[in-house]
C-alpha positions in Angstrom: 0.3 0.0 -0.1 1.3 3.4 -0.3 2.2 5.0 2.9 0.0 8.6 3.4 1.4 11.5 4.1 2.1 13.0 8.0 -0.5 15.6 7.4 -2.8 13.4 5.9 -2.8 11.0 8.4 -3.0 13.4 11.3 -6.0 15.2 9.7 -7.7 12.1 9.0 -7.2 11.0 12.5 -8.7 14.0 13.6 -11.8 13.5 11.4 -12.1 9.8 12.7 -12.2 10.8 16.6 -14.4 14.1 16.1 -16.8 11.5 14.3 -16.5 8.6 16.9 -16.8 11.2 19.9 -21.0 11.1 20.2 -20.2 6.8 20.7 -18.4 7.4 23.5 -21.3 9.0 25.4 -23.7 6.1 24.7 -24.8 3.8 27.7 -24.8 4.1 31.4 -20.9 4.9 31.6 -21.1 8.8 30.5 -23.9 9.4 33.2 -21.4 7.5 35.9 -18.4 9.9 34.7 -20.4 13.1 34.7 -21.4 12.1 38.6 -18.2 10.9 39.6 -15.9 14.0 38.4 -17.9 16.0 40.9 -15.9 14.9 44.1 -12.9 16.9 45.1 -11.0 13.3 44.8 -11.8 12.3 41.8 -9.7 9.9 40.1 -9.8 7.2 37.1 -6.2 6.7 37.1 -4.9 2.7 38.0 -2.8 2.1 40.8 0.0 1.4 38.3 -0.1 4.8 36.6 -1.1 6.7 40.1 2.1 4.9 41.9 4.6 6.5 38.7 3.0 9.8 39.0 3.5 9.9 42.9 6.8 8.9 42.4 7.8 11.4 40.0 5.8 14.2 41.6 2.9 16.1 40.8 2.2 17.9 44.1 2.4 21.5 42.9 3.2 21.3 39.8 2.2 22.4 36.2 0.9 19.2 34.0 0.0 18.9 30.4 -1.8 15.8 29.2 -1.0 15.5 25.6 -4.1 13.7 24.1 -6.2 14.2 26.8 -9.3 13.0 25.0 -12.5 13.5 27.5 -10.4 14.8 29.8 -11.2 12.4 32.7 -7.4 11.8 33.1 -6.2 15.3 33.2 -9.3 16.1 35.8 -7.6 13.1 37.9 -4.5 14.6 38.3 -6.0 17.1 40.7 -6.0 14.3 43.1 -2.4 13.8 42.9 -1.9 17.5 43.9 -1.5 19.2 40.3 -1.6 22.9 40.9 -2.7 23.6 37.4 -3.3 20.9 34.7 -3.7 21.8 30.6 -5.2 18.8 28.5 -4.4 19.5 24.9 -6.5 17.0 21.9 -7.0 17.9 18.4 -10.7 16.8 18.6 -12.7 19.4 19.3 -15.5 17.0 19.6 -13.9 15.2 22.4 -13.0 18.5 24.0 -16.4 19.5 24.3 -17.1 16.3 26.6 -14.2 17.5 28.3 -15.1 20.7 29.1 -18.7 19.2 30.4 -17.1 16.8 32.8 -15.0 19.8 33.9 -18.3 22.0 34.4 -19.1 19.4 36.8 -15.9 19.3 38.8 -14.7 21.6 41.7 -11.2 22.0 39.9 -10.6 24.1 36.7 -8.2 22.3 34.3 -7.8 24.7 30.8 -8.4 22.3 27.4 -6.7 23.3 24.4 -7.6 22.1 20.9 -4.2 21.7 19.1 -2.0 19.3 17.0 0.7 18.3 19.0 2.6 19.2 15.9 1.6 22.8 16.1 1.5 23.7 19.6 0.6 27.4 20.3 3.8 29.1 22.0 1.9 29.5 25.3 2.5 25.7 25.9 6.4 26.2 25.4 8.8 25.3 28.0 6.1 25.9 30.4 5.4 22.4 32.3 6.9 20.6 35.0 5.2 17.2 33.8 3.7 15.9 30.9 1.5 13.0 30.5 0.8 10.8 27.8 -1.5 7.6 28.2 -2.5 4.5 26.2 -3.7 5.5 23.0 -1.6 8.4 21.9 1.8 7.4 20.8 0.1 5.0 18.0 -1.7 7.4 16.0 1.3 9.3 15.7 3.4 8.6 12.2 6.5 10.0 13.2 7.5 9.3 16.6 10.6 11.3 16.5 8.9 14.4 15.3 6.0 13.9 17.9 8.6 13.5 20.6 10.7 16.5 19.7 7.5 18.6 20.2 6.5 16.9 23.4 9.7 17.7 24.5 9.4 21.2 24.2 6.5 21.4 26.3 8.6 21.0 29.3 10.9 22.8 31.4 14.5 22.0 31.6 14.5 19.1 33.9 10.6 18.3 33.5 9.5 15.0 33.0 7.5 13.3 30.7 5.5 10.1 31.5 4.2 7.6 29.6 1.7 4.7 30.6 1.1 2.6 27.2 0.4 -0.4 25.8 3.6 -2.8 24.8 4.1 -2.9 21.0 4.5 -6.8 21.7 0.4 -6.6 21.7 0.5 -5.5 18.1 1.9 -8.7 16.8 -1.5 -10.4 18.2 -5.2 -10.3 16.6 -7.4 -10.4 19.9 -10.5 -11.5 17.4 -8.5 -13.8 14.8 -9.4 -17.2 14.6 -6.3 -18.1 16.7 -5.8 -14.9 19.0 -2.2 -16.4 20.1 -0.9 -17.1 16.4 1.5 -14.0 15.2 -0.3 -12.2 12.8 1.5 -9.1 12.3 5.5 -8.7 12.5 7.1 -6.6 15.4 9.1 -4.4 12.8 6.0 -3.3 11.0 5.7 0.1 9.4 2.9 0.4 7.3 -0.3 1.4 9.4 -3.1 -0.4 10.6 -6.1 1.4 8.8 -9.7 1.4 10.1 -13.0 2.9 8.7 -15.1 2.0 11.3 -15.9 4.6 14.4 -12.9 4.4 17.3 -14.9 2.7 20.0 -13.1 1.2 23.3 -15.6 -2.0 23.5 -16.9 -3.5 20.1 -18.1 -2.3 16.9 -20.0 0.4 15.3 -21.0 -0.6 11.9 -20.8 3.0 10.3 -18.6 4.3 7.4 -16.0 7.0 8.8 -12.6 8.8 8.2 -10.1 6.1 7.9 -8.0 6.0 11.2 -4.3 5.3 11.0 -2.7 3.3 13.8 1.5 2.9 13.5 3.0 -0.1 15.4 6.3 1.5 17.4 9.0 -0.7 18.3 10.6 -0.1 21.9 13.7 0.8 19.9 11.5 3.5 18.0 10.8 4.9 21.3 13.9 5.0 22.9 15.8 6.2 19.7 13.4 9.2 19.1 13.3 10.2 23.2 17.4 10.3 22.9 17.5 12.5 20.2 14.5 14.9 21.3 17.1 15.7 24.3 15.1 13.6 27.1 17.4 11.2 29.4 15.4 7.9 30.6 15.2 7.5 34.1 12.5 4.9 34.5 11.2 1.9 32.0 9.1 -0.9 33.7 7.0 -3.7 31.7 3.7 -5.2 33.1 1.9 -8.8 32.6 -1.6 -6.5 33.0 -3.6 -5.2 30.2 -4.6 -1.2 30.3 -6.2 -1.8 26.7 -9.9 -3.2 25.8 -11.4 -5.9 27.4 -10.4 -7.9 24.5 -7.0 -8.4 25.7 -7.7 -9.6 29.1 -7.3 -12.9 27.2 -3.5 -12.7 27.2 -3.1 -11.8 31.2 -2.1 -14.6 33.4 -0.4 -17.1 30.7 2.4 -19.3 32.0 4.5 -17.8 29.0 3.2 -14.8 29.8 3.8 -11.4 27.4 4.4 -7.9 28.3 1.3 -6.0 28.1 1.9 -2.7 28.7 4.8 -0.1 30.4 5.7 3.0 32.3 8.5 5.1 31.0 9.8 8.4 32.5 11.9 10.7 30.3 13.2 13.9 31.7 14.2 17.1 29.5 18.0 17.8 30.0 
C-alpha cells in the first residue's frame, strides 16, 4: 500500500475521532462519569499510573496531558495535588466532552484544541510534568517528530510520563481465528487502517474517515526520546492489560507477554 503523508494521517485521524466522539457518550458509563467528577478526589487512574506519577511528583506542579481525549485523566491529576492542569487534544468533539466534565468538577483545568505538531507558543517550556496515556503514541506517524514537540512543552528538568500498551501486543489479533498466533511483524511499518468509528468496546457498523494506527517498537521510542534531548529515568513492563477487554485473554499465561509499560524521560 502507498504510505499516506504525515499531514493526511493527522487530519484523517482527527476527523475519525471527531466522528467517533458521540458514540462514547452512549450507555451508562458517561452518566456515571458525569456524577463521579463532582468529587474533590475524583480519579480514574489505575494504581500503576498513580504510583509512577506519585514517584515523579505532581503535587504543586504544572502538568499537561497530551492527547487528553475527554479530559477524565486530566481531571484525575488534581487528586494527586497538581496545581494547574492543561489538556491538549486535536479533537474538538472530545474537548466538548472534557469541558462538560470540567463544568461538573470543583477543579479548573484548561483544555486546548491543537495538533501536538503545531502547539501554541504559550505551551512552550511551561510544564513540570507531561503525561501521555494509552492510545496516543500509536496514532503518530512519525514518533521522532512527535517527541520533539512533546519535549518542547517541558521546562528544563521536566518529566514526561508515559503509560502505554506494549508494542508486542500489536503482533497479535485478539479477534483472529487463533488469537495466540502471530498475526503481524513487530517491525511492521505500514499502519493498521480502520474505517469504522473508534470505540473502546465492540464495533459500530458505520463508515467514517480512515484512522491510522502505527506500531512503534521500543527501539523506535527510545531512539526518538534520546534524539529529542530526553534522558531515560524509568522503564518498567507489566503483565496486565491497560487496553480493551479483548486483550484480557493474554493475561495470566504461563508464558506471559509484556502487556503494557511505564516510561519516564526527563528533559536535559
